[in-house]
CHARMM internal coordinates of N, CA and C (Angstrom, degrees):
IC EDIT
DIST 1 N 1 CA 1.4381
DIST 1 CA 1 C 1.5310
ANGL 1 N 1 CA 1 C 110.28
DIST 1 C 2 N 1.3099
ANGL 1 CA 1 C 2 N 118.54
DIHE 1 N 1 CA 1 C 2 N 140.23
DIST 2 N 2 CA 1.4642
ANGL 1 C 2 N 2 CA 122.66
DIHE 1 CA 1 C 2 N 2 CA 179.86
DIST 2 CA 2 C 1.5431
ANGL 2 N 2 CA 2 C 110.10
DIHE 1 C 2 N 2 CA 2 C -71.48
DIST 2 C 3 N 1.3216
ANGL 2 CA 2 C 3 N 114.79
DIHE 2 N 2 CA 2 C 3 N 144.30
DIST 3 N 3 CA 1.4609
ANGL 2 C 3 N 3 CA 120.00
DIHE 2 CA 2 C 3 N 3 CA 175.30
DIST 3 CA 3 C 1.5125
ANGL 3 N 3 CA 3 C 109.88
DIHE 2 C 3 N 3 CA 3 C -80.62
DIST 3 C 4 N 1.3192
ANGL 3 CA 3 C 4 N 115.07
DIHE 3 N 3 CA 3 C 4 N 149.49
DIST 4 N 4 CA 1.4703
ANGL 3 C 4 N 4 CA 121.87
DIHE 3 CA 3 C 4 N 4 CA 179.74
DIST 4 CA 4 C 1.5151
ANGL 4 N 4 CA 4 C 107.93
DIHE 3 C 4 N 4 CA 4 C -114.99
DIST 4 C 5 N 1.3220
ANGL 4 CA 4 C 5 N 115.70
DIHE 4 N 4 CA 4 C 5 N 126.38
DIST 5 N 5 CA 1.4755
ANGL 4 C 5 N 5 CA 120.10
DIHE 4 CA 4 C 5 N 5 CA -177.64
DIST 5 CA 5 C 1.5095
ANGL 5 N 5 CA 5 C 111.50
DIHE 4 C 5 N 5 CA 5 C -128.72
DIST 5 C 6 N 1.3448
ANGL 5 CA 5 C 6 N 114.28
DIHE 5 N 5 CA 5 C 6 N 167.27
DIST 6 N 6 CA 1.4404
ANGL 5 C 6 N 6 CA 122.20
DIHE 5 CA 5 C 6 N 6 CA 177.62
DIST 6 CA 6 C 1.5085
ANGL 6 N 6 CA 6 C 110.17
DIHE 5 C 6 N 6 CA 6 C -144.94
DIST 6 C 7 N 1.3164
ANGL 6 CA 6 C 7 N 116.67
DIHE 6 N 6 CA 6 C 7 N 148.17
DIST 7 N 7 CA 1.4657
ANGL 6 C 7 N 7 CA 123.76
DIHE 6 CA 6 C 7 N 7 CA 176.93
DIST 7 CA 7 C 1.5354
ANGL 7 N 7 CA 7 C 107.00
DIHE 6 C 7 N 7 CA 7 C -84.25
DIST 7 C 8 N 1.3405
ANGL 7 CA 7 C 8 N 115.62
DIHE 7 N 7 CA 7 C 8 N 128.43
DIST 8 N 8 CA 1.4668
ANGL 7 C 8 N 8 CA 120.01
DIHE 7 CA 7 C 8 N 8 CA -177.21
DIST 8 CA 8 C 1.5218
ANGL 8 N 8 CA 8 C 112.83
DIHE 7 C 8 N 8 CA 8 C -52.83
DIST 8 C 9 N 1.3295
ANGL 8 CA 8 C 9 N 116.30
DIHE 8 N 8 CA 8 C 9 N -35.05
DIST 9 N 9 CA 1.4592
ANGL 8 C 9 N 9 CA 119.34
DIHE 8 CA 8 C 9 N 9 CA -176.87
DIST 9 CA 9 C 1.5202
ANGL 9 N 9 CA 9 C 113.31
DIHE 8 C 9 N 9 CA 9 C -79.13
DIST 9 C 10 N 1.3278
ANGL 9 CA 9 C 10 N 118.11
DIHE 9 N 9 CA 9 C 10 N 9.73
DIST 10 N 10 CA 1.4549
ANGL 9 C 10 N 10 CA 120.89
DIHE 9 CA 9 C 10 N 10 CA 164.61
DIST 10 CA 10 C 1.5107
ANGL 10 N 10 CA 10 C 108.75
DIHE 9 C 10 N 10 CA 10 C -64.64
DIST 10 C 11 N 1.3610
ANGL 10 CA 10 C 11 N 116.08
DIHE 10 N 10 CA 10 C 11 N -32.76
DIST 11 N 11 CA 1.4644
ANGL 10 C 11 N 11 CA 123.13
DIHE 10 CA 10 C 11 N 11 CA -178.91
DIST 11 CA 11 C 1.5196
ANGL 11 N 11 CA 11 C 113.64
DIHE 10 C 11 N 11 CA 11 C -99.83
DIST 11 C 12 N 1.3105
ANGL 11 CA 11 C 12 N 116.41
DIHE 11 N 11 CA 11 C 12 N -23.51
DIST 12 N 12 CA 1.4773
ANGL 11 C 12 N 12 CA 120.70
DIHE 11 CA 11 C 12 N 12 CA -167.28
DIST 12 CA 12 C 1.5324
ANGL 12 N 12 CA 12 C 110.53
DIHE 11 C 12 N 12 CA 12 C -129.25
DIST 12 C 13 N 1.3232
ANGL 12 CA 12 C 13 N 117.21
DIHE 12 N 12 CA 12 C 13 N 134.27
DIST 13 N 13 CA 1.4636
ANGL 12 C 13 N 13 CA 120.71
DIHE 12 CA 12 C 13 N 13 CA 177.95
DIST 13 CA 13 C 1.5264
ANGL 13 N 13 CA 13 C 112.01
DIHE 12 C 13 N 13 CA 13 C -89.87
DIST 13 C 14 N 1.3052
ANGL 13 CA 13 C 14 N 116.81
DIHE 13 N 13 CA 13 C 14 N -20.63
DIST 14 N 14 CA 1.4802
ANGL 13 C 14 N 14 CA 121.75
DIHE 13 CA 13 C 14 N 14 CA -178.55
DIST 14 CA 14 C 1.5112
ANGL 14 N 14 CA 14 C 109.39
DIHE 13 C 14 N 14 CA 14 C -86.15
DIST 14 C 15 N 1.3173
ANGL 14 CA 14 C 15 N 118.50
DIHE 14 N 14 CA 14 C 15 N 123.70
DIST 15 N 15 CA 1.4499
ANGL 14 C 15 N 15 CA 121.20
DIHE 14 CA 14 C 15 N 15 CA -179.33
DIST 15 CA 15 C 1.5380
ANGL 15 N 15 CA 15 C 111.32
DIHE 14 C 15 N 15 CA 15 C -64.56
DIST 15 C 16 N 1.3116
ANGL 15 CA 15 C 16 N 115.42
DIHE 15 N 15 CA 15 C 16 N -31.03
DIST 16 N 16 CA 1.4635
ANGL 15 C 16 N 16 CA 120.47
DIHE 15 CA 15 C 16 N 16 CA -175.42
DIST 16 CA 16 C 1.5436
ANGL 16 N 16 CA 16 C 110.39
DIHE 15 C 16 N 16 CA 16 C -101.65
DIST 16 C 17 N 1.2894
ANGL 16 CA 16 C 17 N 115.89
DIHE 16 N 16 CA 16 C 17 N 54.17
DIST 17 N 17 CA 1.4744
ANGL 16 C 17 N 17 CA 122.28
DIHE 16 CA 16 C 17 N 17 CA -177.29
DIST 17 CA 17 C 1.5046
ANGL 17 N 17 CA 17 C 111.69
DIHE 16 C 17 N 17 CA 17 C -86.48
DIST 17 C 18 N 1.3203
ANGL 17 CA 17 C 18 N 116.15
DIHE 17 N 17 CA 17 C 18 N -175.65
DIST 18 N 18 CA 1.4658
ANGL 17 C 18 N 18 CA 122.44
DIHE 17 CA 17 C 18 N 18 CA 177.75
DIST 18 CA 18 C 1.5147
ANGL 18 N 18 CA 18 C 108.10
DIHE 17 C 18 N 18 CA 18 C -79.05
DIST 18 C 19 N 1.3377
ANGL 18 CA 18 C 19 N 116.07
DIHE 18 N 18 CA 18 C 19 N 94.42
DIST 19 N 19 CA 1.4568
ANGL 18 C 19 N 19 CA 119.97
DIHE 18 CA 18 C 19 N 19 CA -177.05
DIST 19 CA 19 C 1.5173
ANGL 19 N 19 CA 19 C 112.80
DIHE 18 C 19 N 19 CA 19 C -62.42
DIST 19 C 20 N 1.3296
ANGL 19 CA 19 C 20 N 117.96
DIHE 19 N 19 CA 19 C 20 N -34.73
DIST 20 N 20 CA 1.4706
ANGL 19 C 20 N 20 CA 120.73
DIHE 19 CA 19 C 20 N 20 CA -179.72
DIST 20 CA 20 C 1.5454
ANGL 20 N 20 CA 20 C 111.33
DIHE 19 C 20 N 20 CA 20 C -61.53
DIST 20 C 21 N 1.3236
ANGL 20 CA 20 C 21 N 114.80
DIHE 20 N 20 CA 20 C 21 N -40.74
DIST 21 N 21 CA 1.4500
ANGL 20 C 21 N 21 CA 120.25
DIHE 20 CA 20 C 21 N 21 CA 177.25
DIST 21 CA 21 C 1.5320
ANGL 21 N 21 CA 21 C 111.64
DIHE 20 C 21 N 21 CA 21 C -54.03
DIST 21 C 22 N 1.3112
ANGL 21 CA 21 C 22 N 115.69
DIHE 21 N 21 CA 21 C 22 N -43.61
DIST 22 N 22 CA 1.4731
ANGL 21 C 22 N 22 CA 120.63
DIHE 21 CA 21 C 22 N 22 CA -173.93
DIST 22 CA 22 C 1.5503
ANGL 22 N 22 CA 22 C 111.14
DIHE 21 C 22 N 22 CA 22 C -82.19
DIST 22 C 23 N 1.3167
ANGL 22 CA 22 C 23 N 117.77
DIHE 22 N 22 CA 22 C 23 N -25.61
DIST 23 N 23 CA 1.4737
ANGL 22 C 23 N 23 CA 119.29
DIHE 22 CA 22 C 23 N 23 CA 171.77
DIST 23 CA 23 C 1.5048
ANGL 23 N 23 CA 23 C 108.32
DIHE 22 C 23 N 23 CA 23 C -63.04
DIST 23 C 24 N 1.3183
ANGL 23 CA 23 C 24 N 117.39
DIHE 23 N 23 CA 23 C 24 N -47.62
DIST 24 N 24 CA 1.4686
ANGL 23 C 24 N 24 CA 121.02
DIHE 23 CA 23 C 24 N 24 CA 179.76
DIST 24 CA 24 C 1.5160
ANGL 24 N 24 CA 24 C 110.98
DIHE 23 C 24 N 24 CA 24 C -63.99
DIST 24 C 25 N 1.3249
ANGL 24 CA 24 C 25 N 116.94
DIHE 24 N 24 CA 24 C 25 N -43.82
DIST 25 N 25 CA 1.4727
ANGL 24 C 25 N 25 CA 120.52
DIHE 24 CA 24 C 25 N 25 CA -178.11
DIST 25 CA 25 C 1.5140
ANGL 25 N 25 CA 25 C 110.98
DIHE 24 C 25 N 25 CA 25 C -62.00
DIST 25 C 26 N 1.3346
ANGL 25 CA 25 C 26 N 118.22
DIHE 25 N 25 CA 25 C 26 N -45.81
DIST 26 N 26 CA 1.4409
ANGL 25 C 26 N 26 CA 122.02
DIHE 25 CA 25 C 26 N 26 CA -179.85
DIST 26 CA 26 C 1.5267
ANGL 26 N 26 CA 26 C 109.88
DIHE 25 C 26 N 26 CA 26 C -59.44
DIST 26 C 27 N 1.3019
ANGL 26 CA 26 C 27 N 117.24
DIHE 26 N 26 CA 26 C 27 N -44.25
DIST 27 N 27 CA 1.4805
ANGL 26 C 27 N 27 CA 120.12
DIHE 26 CA 26 C 27 N 27 CA 179.18
DIST 27 CA 27 C 1.5197
ANGL 27 N 27 CA 27 C 111.54
DIHE 26 C 27 N 27 CA 27 C -64.53
DIST 27 C 28 N 1.3176
ANGL 27 CA 27 C 28 N 116.78
DIHE 27 N 27 CA 27 C 28 N -42.82
DIST 28 N 28 CA 1.4740
ANGL 27 C 28 N 28 CA 121.17
DIHE 27 CA 27 C 28 N 28 CA -176.89
DIST 28 CA 28 C 1.5101
ANGL 28 N 28 CA 28 C 112.73
DIHE 27 C 28 N 28 CA 28 C -61.66
DIST 28 C 29 N 1.3410
ANGL 28 CA 28 C 29 N 117.67
DIHE 28 N 28 CA 28 C 29 N -32.64
DIST 29 N 29 CA 1.4655
ANGL 28 C 29 N 29 CA 119.19
DIHE 28 CA 28 C 29 N 29 CA -177.41
DIST 29 CA 29 C 1.5204
ANGL 29 N 29 CA 29 C 112.43
DIHE 28 C 29 N 29 CA 29 C -101.05
DIST 29 C 30 N 1.3276
ANGL 29 CA 29 C 30 N 117.64
DIHE 29 N 29 CA 29 C 30 N 9.03
DIST 30 N 30 CA 1.4443
ANGL 29 C 30 N 30 CA 119.78
DIHE 29 CA 29 C 30 N 30 CA 167.20
DIST 30 CA 30 C 1.5303
ANGL 30 N 30 CA 30 C 117.85
DIHE 29 C 30 N 30 CA 30 C 100.08
DIST 30 C 31 N 1.3273
ANGL 30 CA 30 C 31 N 118.39
DIHE 30 N 30 CA 30 C 31 N 10.70
DIST 31 N 31 CA 1.4407
ANGL 30 C 31 N 31 CA 119.49
DIHE 30 CA 30 C 31 N 31 CA 176.71
DIST 31 CA 31 C 1.5043
ANGL 31 N 31 CA 31 C 110.97
DIHE 30 C 31 N 31 CA 31 C -78.70
DIST 31 C 32 N 1.3203
ANGL 31 CA 31 C 32 N 116.71
DIHE 31 N 31 CA 31 C 32 N 156.04
DIST 32 N 32 CA 1.4768
ANGL 31 C 32 N 32 CA 123.00
DIHE 31 CA 31 C 32 N 32 CA 178.41
DIST 32 CA 32 C 1.5070
ANGL 32 N 32 CA 32 C 111.94
DIHE 31 C 32 N 32 CA 32 C -101.96
DIST 32 C 33 N 1.3543
ANGL 32 CA 32 C 33 N 117.33
DIHE 32 N 32 CA 32 C 33 N -26.13
DIST 33 N 33 CA 1.4513
ANGL 32 C 33 N 33 CA 123.09
DIHE 32 CA 32 C 33 N 33 CA -173.39
DIST 33 CA 33 C 1.5293
ANGL 33 N 33 CA 33 C 109.71
DIHE 32 C 33 N 33 CA 33 C -134.18
DIST 33 C 34 N 1.3298
ANGL 33 CA 33 C 34 N 115.92
DIHE 33 N 33 CA 33 C 34 N 138.67
DIST 34 N 34 CA 1.4690
ANGL 33 C 34 N 34 CA 120.71
DIHE 33 CA 33 C 34 N 34 CA 172.54
DIST 34 CA 34 C 1.5114
ANGL 34 N 34 CA 34 C 107.97
DIHE 33 C 34 N 34 CA 34 C -123.05
DIST 34 C 35 N 1.3316
ANGL 34 CA 34 C 35 N 115.25
DIHE 34 N 34 CA 34 C 35 N 128.47
DIST 35 N 35 CA 1.4529
ANGL 34 C 35 N 35 CA 122.35
DIHE 34 CA 34 C 35 N 35 CA 179.63
DIST 35 CA 35 C 1.5167
ANGL 35 N 35 CA 35 C 111.11
DIHE 34 C 35 N 35 CA 35 C -102.66
DIST 35 C 36 N 1.3443
ANGL 35 CA 35 C 36 N 115.38
DIHE 35 N 35 CA 35 C 36 N 133.41
DIST 36 N 36 CA 1.4650
ANGL 35 C 36 N 36 CA 122.00
DIHE 35 CA 35 C 36 N 36 CA 176.73
DIST 36 CA 36 C 1.5152
ANGL 36 N 36 CA 36 C 110.24
DIHE 35 C 36 N 36 CA 36 C -106.21
DIST 36 C 37 N 1.3199
ANGL 36 CA 36 C 37 N 117.34
DIHE 36 N 36 CA 36 C 37 N 158.61
DIST 37 N 37 CA 1.4650
ANGL 36 C 37 N 37 CA 122.02
DIHE 36 CA 36 C 37 N 37 CA 165.29
DIST 37 CA 37 C 1.5404
ANGL 37 N 37 CA 37 C 105.79
DIHE 36 C 37 N 37 CA 37 C -75.76
DIST 37 C 38 N 1.3103
ANGL 37 CA 37 C 38 N 118.07
DIHE 37 N 37 CA 37 C 38 N 135.34
DIST 38 N 38 CA 1.4671
ANGL 37 C 38 N 38 CA 121.37
DIHE 37 CA 37 C 38 N 38 CA -172.77
DIST 38 CA 38 C 1.5226
ANGL 38 N 38 CA 38 C 115.83
DIHE 37 C 38 N 38 CA 38 C -69.58
DIST 38 C 39 N 1.3321
ANGL 38 CA 38 C 39 N 118.24
DIHE 38 N 38 CA 38 C 39 N -34.43
DIST 39 N 39 CA 1.4649
ANGL 38 C 39 N 39 CA 120.35
DIHE 38 CA 38 C 39 N 39 CA -172.73
DIST 39 CA 39 C 1.5371
ANGL 39 N 39 CA 39 C 113.16
DIHE 38 C 39 N 39 CA 39 C -53.92
DIST 39 C 40 N 1.3291
ANGL 39 CA 39 C 40 N 121.15
DIHE 39 N 39 CA 39 C 40 N -48.50
DIST 40 N 40 CA 1.4562
ANGL 39 C 40 N 40 CA 119.12
DIHE 39 CA 39 C 40 N 40 CA -179.21
DIST 40 CA 40 C 1.5433
ANGL 40 N 40 CA 40 C 112.45
DIHE 39 C 40 N 40 CA 40 C -61.59
DIST 40 C 41 N 1.3145
ANGL 40 CA 40 C 41 N 117.04
DIHE 40 N 40 CA 40 C 41 N -29.75
DIST 41 N 41 CA 1.4349
ANGL 40 C 41 N 41 CA 120.03
DIHE 40 CA 40 C 41 N 41 CA 179.96
DIST 41 CA 41 C 1.5350
ANGL 41 N 41 CA 41 C 111.83
DIHE 40 C 41 N 41 CA 41 C -62.94
DIST 41 C 42 N 1.3378
ANGL 41 CA 41 C 42 N 115.44
DIHE 41 N 41 CA 41 C 42 N -33.36
DIST 42 N 42 CA 1.4755
ANGL 41 C 42 N 42 CA 120.10
DIHE 41 CA 41 C 42 N 42 CA -179.62
DIST 42 CA 42 C 1.5358
ANGL 42 N 42 CA 42 C 111.95
DIHE 41 C 42 N 42 CA 42 C -67.71
DIST 42 C 43 N 1.3087
ANGL 42 CA 42 C 43 N 115.53
DIHE 42 N 42 CA 42 C 43 N -19.88
DIST 43 N 43 CA 1.4686
ANGL 42 C 43 N 43 CA 120.67
DIHE 42 CA 42 C 43 N 43 CA -177.06
DIST 43 CA 43 C 1.5252
ANGL 43 N 43 CA 43 C 113.31
DIHE 42 C 43 N 43 CA 43 C -100.79
DIST 43 C 44 N 1.3203
ANGL 43 CA 43 C 44 N 117.38
DIHE 43 N 43 CA 43 C 44 N -0.80
DIST 44 N 44 CA 1.4681
ANGL 43 C 44 N 44 CA 120.73
DIHE 43 CA 43 C 44 N 44 CA -179.55
DIST 44 CA 44 C 1.5172
ANGL 44 N 44 CA 44 C 110.76
DIHE 43 C 44 N 44 CA 44 C -89.58
DIST 44 C 45 N 1.3288
ANGL 44 CA 44 C 45 N 115.01
DIHE 44 N 44 CA 44 C 45 N 151.53
DIST 45 N 45 CA 1.4551
ANGL 44 C 45 N 45 CA 120.04
DIHE 44 CA 44 C 45 N 45 CA 175.79
DIST 45 CA 45 C 1.5340
ANGL 45 N 45 CA 45 C 109.19
DIHE 44 C 45 N 45 CA 45 C -71.85
DIST 45 C 46 N 1.3268
ANGL 45 CA 45 C 46 N 115.68
DIHE 45 N 45 CA 45 C 46 N 157.78
DIST 46 N 46 CA 1.4529
ANGL 45 C 46 N 46 CA 119.77
DIHE 45 CA 45 C 46 N 46 CA 177.34
DIST 46 CA 46 C 1.5063
ANGL 46 N 46 CA 46 C 111.59
DIHE 45 C 46 N 46 CA 46 C -60.44
DIST 46 C 47 N 1.3303
ANGL 46 CA 46 C 47 N 117.06
DIHE 46 N 46 CA 46 C 47 N -37.43
DIST 47 N 47 CA 1.4710
ANGL 46 C 47 N 47 CA 120.04
DIHE 46 CA 46 C 47 N 47 CA 179.82
DIST 47 CA 47 C 1.5334
ANGL 47 N 47 CA 47 C 110.36
DIHE 46 C 47 N 47 CA 47 C -64.98
DIST 47 C 48 N 1.3078
ANGL 47 CA 47 C 48 N 117.45
DIHE 47 N 47 CA 47 C 48 N -39.35
DIST 48 N 48 CA 1.4686
ANGL 47 C 48 N 48 CA 119.63
DIHE 47 CA 47 C 48 N 48 CA 179.69
DIST 48 CA 48 C 1.5231
ANGL 48 N 48 CA 48 C 110.28
DIHE 47 C 48 N 48 CA 48 C -66.45
DIST 48 C 49 N 1.3225
ANGL 48 CA 48 C 49 N 116.67
DIHE 48 N 48 CA 48 C 49 N -43.26
DIST 49 N 49 CA 1.4672
ANGL 48 C 49 N 49 CA 119.69
DIHE 48 CA 48 C 49 N 49 CA 178.37
DIST 49 CA 49 C 1.5294
ANGL 49 N 49 CA 49 C 110.71
DIHE 48 C 49 N 49 CA 49 C -61.80
DIST 49 C 50 N 1.3363
ANGL 49 CA 49 C 50 N 116.91
DIHE 49 N 49 CA 49 C 50 N -40.88
DIST 50 N 50 CA 1.4678
ANGL 49 C 50 N 50 CA 119.66
DIHE 49 CA 49 C 50 N 50 CA 176.58
DIST 50 CA 50 C 1.5156
ANGL 50 N 50 CA 50 C 112.45
DIHE 49 C 50 N 50 CA 50 C -62.43
DIST 50 C 51 N 1.3390
ANGL 50 CA 50 C 51 N 115.99
DIHE 50 N 50 CA 50 C 51 N -36.24
DIST 51 N 51 CA 1.4666
ANGL 50 C 51 N 51 CA 118.31
DIHE 50 CA 50 C 51 N 51 CA 178.30
DIST 51 CA 51 C 1.5227
ANGL 51 N 51 CA 51 C 112.05
DIHE 50 C 51 N 51 CA 51 C -68.78
DIST 51 C 52 N 1.3265
ANGL 51 CA 51 C 52 N 117.09
DIHE 51 N 51 CA 51 C 52 N -35.49
DIST 52 N 52 CA 1.4659
ANGL 51 C 52 N 52 CA 119.73
DIHE 51 CA 51 C 52 N 52 CA 174.65
DIST 52 CA 52 C 1.5014
ANGL 52 N 52 CA 52 C 110.89
DIHE 51 C 52 N 52 CA 52 C -64.56
DIST 52 C 53 N 1.3328
ANGL 52 CA 52 C 53 N 116.17
DIHE 52 N 52 CA 52 C 53 N -42.17
DIST 53 N 53 CA 1.4714
ANGL 52 C 53 N 53 CA 121.10
DIHE 52 CA 52 C 53 N 53 CA 179.45
DIST 53 CA 53 C 1.5300
ANGL 53 N 53 CA 53 C 110.83
DIHE 52 C 53 N 53 CA 53 C -63.33
DIST 53 C 54 N 1.3202
ANGL 53 CA 53 C 54 N 116.44
DIHE 53 N 53 CA 53 C 54 N -42.87
DIST 54 N 54 CA 1.4912
ANGL 53 C 54 N 54 CA 121.34
DIHE 53 CA 53 C 54 N 54 CA -179.77
DIST 54 CA 54 C 1.5331
ANGL 54 N 54 CA 54 C 109.53
DIHE 53 C 54 N 54 CA 54 C -61.88
DIST 54 C 55 N 1.3349
ANGL 54 CA 54 C 55 N 116.77
DIHE 54 N 54 CA 54 C 55 N -44.26
DIST 55 N 55 CA 1.4573
ANGL 54 C 55 N 55 CA 119.56
DIHE 54 CA 54 C 55 N 55 CA 179.30
DIST 55 CA 55 C 1.5071
ANGL 55 N 55 CA 55 C 110.79
DIHE 54 C 55 N 55 CA 55 C -63.83
DIST 55 C 56 N 1.3311
ANGL 55 CA 55 C 56 N 116.82
DIHE 55 N 55 CA 55 C 56 N -43.70
DIST 56 N 56 CA 1.4758
ANGL 55 C 56 N 56 CA 120.46
DIHE 55 CA 55 C 56 N 56 CA 179.86
DIST 56 CA 56 C 1.5193
ANGL 56 N 56 CA 56 C 110.00
DIHE 55 C 56 N 56 CA 56 C -61.23
DIST 56 C 57 N 1.3351
ANGL 56 CA 56 C 57 N 117.99
DIHE 56 N 56 CA 56 C 57 N -42.74
DIST 57 N 57 CA 1.4672
ANGL 56 C 57 N 57 CA 120.04
DIHE 56 CA 56 C 57 N 57 CA 177.67
DIST 57 CA 57 C 1.5308
ANGL 57 N 57 CA 57 C 109.86
DIHE 56 C 57 N 57 CA 57 C -63.10
DIST 57 C 58 N 1.3007
ANGL 57 CA 57 C 58 N 116.72
DIHE 57 N 57 CA 57 C 58 N -40.55
DIST 58 N 58 CA 1.4711
ANGL 57 C 58 N 58 CA 120.95
DIHE 57 CA 57 C 58 N 58 CA -178.56
DIST 58 CA 58 C 1.5120
ANGL 58 N 58 CA 58 C 112.63
DIHE 57 C 58 N 58 CA 58 C -61.54
DIST 58 C 59 N 1.3172
ANGL 58 CA 58 C 59 N 117.36
DIHE 58 N 58 CA 58 C 59 N -39.45
DIST 59 N 59 CA 1.4733
ANGL 58 C 59 N 59 CA 120.57
DIHE 58 CA 58 C 59 N 59 CA -177.22
DIST 59 CA 59 C 1.5291
ANGL 59 N 59 CA 59 C 114.07
DIHE 58 C 59 N 59 CA 59 C -99.09
DIST 59 C 60 N 1.3571
ANGL 59 CA 59 C 60 N 115.09
DIHE 59 N 59 CA 59 C 60 N 1.88
DIST 60 N 60 CA 1.4723
ANGL 59 C 60 N 60 CA 118.66
DIHE 59 CA 59 C 60 N 60 CA 174.72
DIST 60 CA 60 C 1.5233
ANGL 60 N 60 CA 60 C 115.61
DIHE 59 C 60 N 60 CA 60 C 79.33
DIST 60 C 61 N 1.3135
ANGL 60 CA 60 C 61 N 117.19
DIHE 60 N 60 CA 60 C 61 N 32.14
DIST 61 N 61 CA 1.4722
ANGL 60 C 61 N 61 CA 122.19
DIHE 60 CA 60 C 61 N 61 CA 179.47
DIST 61 CA 61 C 1.5251
ANGL 61 N 61 CA 61 C 109.36
DIHE 60 C 61 N 61 CA 61 C -109.77
DIST 61 C 62 N 1.3055
ANGL 61 CA 61 C 62 N 115.88
DIHE 61 N 61 CA 61 C 62 N 132.15
DIST 62 N 62 CA 1.4593
ANGL 61 C 62 N 62 CA 122.09
DIHE 61 CA 61 C 62 N 62 CA 172.29
DIST 62 CA 62 C 1.4959
ANGL 62 N 62 CA 62 C 107.72
DIHE 61 C 62 N 62 CA 62 C -86.81
DIST 62 C 63 N 1.3455
ANGL 62 CA 62 C 63 N 117.12
DIHE 62 N 62 CA 62 C 63 N 136.20
DIST 63 N 63 CA 1.4541
ANGL 62 C 63 N 63 CA 121.80
DIHE 62 CA 62 C 63 N 63 CA 179.13
DIST 63 CA 63 C 1.5188
ANGL 63 N 63 CA 63 C 110.37
DIHE 62 C 63 N 63 CA 63 C -105.43
DIST 63 C 64 N 1.3178
ANGL 63 CA 63 C 64 N 112.78
DIHE 63 N 63 CA 63 C 64 N 143.64
DIST 64 N 64 CA 1.4797
ANGL 63 C 64 N 64 CA 120.05
DIHE 63 CA 63 C 64 N 64 CA 175.03
DIST 64 CA 64 C 1.5212
ANGL 64 N 64 CA 64 C 107.80
DIHE 63 C 64 N 64 CA 64 C -145.12
DIST 64 C 65 N 1.3093
ANGL 64 CA 64 C 65 N 117.89
DIHE 64 N 64 CA 64 C 65 N 173.17
DIST 65 N 65 CA 1.4496
ANGL 64 C 65 N 65 CA 120.40
DIHE 64 CA 64 C 65 N 65 CA 179.32
DIST 65 CA 65 C 1.5218
ANGL 65 N 65 CA 65 C 109.48
DIHE 64 C 65 N 65 CA 65 C -144.50
DIST 65 C 66 N 1.3269
ANGL 65 CA 65 C 66 N 114.38
DIHE 65 N 65 CA 65 C 66 N 164.54
DIST 66 N 66 CA 1.4730
ANGL 65 C 66 N 66 CA 119.67
DIHE 65 CA 65 C 66 N 66 CA 179.44
DIST 66 CA 66 C 1.5296
ANGL 66 N 66 CA 66 C 108.92
DIHE 65 C 66 N 66 CA 66 C -142.28
DIST 66 C 67 N 1.3126
ANGL 66 CA 66 C 67 N 114.43
DIHE 66 N 66 CA 66 C 67 N 160.34
DIST 67 N 67 CA 1.4407
ANGL 66 C 67 N 67 CA 124.10
DIHE 66 CA 66 C 67 N 67 CA 174.44
DIST 67 CA 67 C 1.5087
ANGL 67 N 67 CA 67 C 109.59
DIHE 66 C 67 N 67 CA 67 C -118.65
DIST 67 C 68 N 1.3162
ANGL 67 CA 67 C 68 N 117.53
DIHE 67 N 67 CA 67 C 68 N 139.38
DIST 68 N 68 CA 1.4603
ANGL 67 C 68 N 68 CA 119.82
DIHE 67 CA 67 C 68 N 68 CA 174.15
DIST 68 CA 68 C 1.5037
ANGL 68 N 68 CA 68 C 106.82
DIHE 67 C 68 N 68 CA 68 C -82.23
DIST 68 C 69 N 1.3142
ANGL 68 CA 68 C 69 N 118.05
DIHE 68 N 68 CA 68 C 69 N 122.13
DIST 69 N 69 CA 1.4585
ANGL 68 C 69 N 69 CA 121.59
DIHE 68 CA 68 C 69 N 69 CA -178.21
DIST 69 CA 69 C 1.5081
ANGL 69 N 69 CA 69 C 111.84
DIHE 68 C 69 N 69 CA 69 C -99.60
DIST 69 C 70 N 1.3318
ANGL 69 CA 69 C 70 N 115.78
DIHE 69 N 69 CA 69 C 70 N 147.55
DIST 70 N 70 CA 1.4559
ANGL 69 C 70 N 70 CA 119.94
DIHE 69 CA 69 C 70 N 70 CA 176.52
DIST 70 CA 70 C 1.5264
ANGL 70 N 70 CA 70 C 110.77
DIHE 69 C 70 N 70 CA 70 C -67.72
DIST 70 C 71 N 1.3258
ANGL 70 CA 70 C 71 N 117.45
DIHE 70 N 70 CA 70 C 71 N 159.11
DIST 71 N 71 CA 1.4593
ANGL 70 C 71 N 71 CA 122.19
DIHE 70 CA 70 C 71 N 71 CA -179.94
DIST 71 CA 71 C 1.5016
ANGL 71 N 71 CA 71 C 112.48
DIHE 70 C 71 N 71 CA 71 C -66.93
DIST 71 C 72 N 1.3164
ANGL 71 CA 71 C 72 N 118.98
DIHE 71 N 71 CA 71 C 72 N -27.01
DIST 72 N 72 CA 1.4646
ANGL 71 C 72 N 72 CA 123.74
DIHE 71 CA 71 C 72 N 72 CA -174.46
DIST 72 CA 72 C 1.5026
ANGL 72 N 72 CA 72 C 113.08
DIHE 71 C 72 N 72 CA 72 C -62.05
END
COOR INIT
IC SEED 1 N 1 CA 1 C
IC BUILD
């Protein structure tokens, strides 16, 4: 069966939002994958990233990220 995912910023306009909130929300409504904007991840500590990963594993959400590319 195909996995169903959603981009966190479908719900949030701020790139640096509460990622844990949206990991839980995506799991609660039945998504398999949650996509983040990559830039805030570059500014997070390793411990914070590990905590996001642990939560995602706990609730059964796969995490991914994307970059907005220029038109050129």
